[in-house]
N, C-alpha and C positions, 0 to 999 in steps of 0.2 A: 548808204553811208555818204557823208560828204569830204570834202578833201577843205581844209584850212591850211592857209600859207603862212609859214611865220615869217615875220620878218628877219633881217640880219641881226638887230641887235637881241634878240630873243632865242634866238638859233642855239646859244651856249647852254639854254634850259631845256630844250629838247634833244640834247646828242648830236649837234648840228643839223637837223635835217631840218628841211624846210617846207616839204609838203607833208602832210598829215591827214591820214585817212581816220575819221571821227564818227561815230554812230549819235543819234539824236532826233527829235522829231522837230526840234525850235533851236534856235540859235543858242538861247540860254543851256539846252540839253547838250548841244554839242560843246561848248565851253567848260560846261561841269566835266564832260567826259574826257574835253581834254587836259584841263588841272587834274585830274584823278590818275591819268597816265604820265602827265610829269607836273607833280606838285610844286616844282621851283618856280612855275609860270604864274602860281595863283597870285603872288601879291604884285605882280608886274601887268595883271587883267582885273583884278579885282580890289575894291579897298576892304579895310579891316570889317565893315558891315556887310562885306560879301557882293558888294552892287559894284555894277561895271566901272571902272575907272575914267571920269570924264574925258580923259586924253586919248581913250581905245577908241578909235574907228573900227568898225564892220561891216562890210559889204558884201554881198550877195550878186555876183556879177558886176553889176556897175551903178547898183540900187544900194544907197546906205541904209542900214537898217532902221536908224533911226527916222528914215522917212516911211517906213514899213509899220511893223509892230512892234519895233524894238527888239528885246531877245526872245520875246515870245513868237517873232516870226515863223512860220512854217519852213523847213528845208527837208528837200526831196532828195530823194539818192541823185547823187552825181553831180551835187550842185558844189560850186566852189567858192568856199568863203575867204576873204581878205582880211588880215589882221593886220590893221596900220595905227602903228601909234604916232601921236601929232609930235613934233619935235619943234622945239624953240632953239632959237640960236640969236646971236646978236655980234 
């Protein structure tokens, strides 16, 4: 099982929890498991076509999954996944 870190703006959708233990063999499976447990997160992570939103950044350790194999990146027991949404300001 992997641990996924939920950023503060998304914690209202996880009952205030910041770290969640989620099962899955790939990043995509972990995300699917996450939104099954917390369905209100789905529109904040995936678009209407079920694709990862472009402003959602995912890291395993210090590695951006986009530099690895994207959502098909394998996840090992004990991996820590960081979910970091891009924030625009001005």
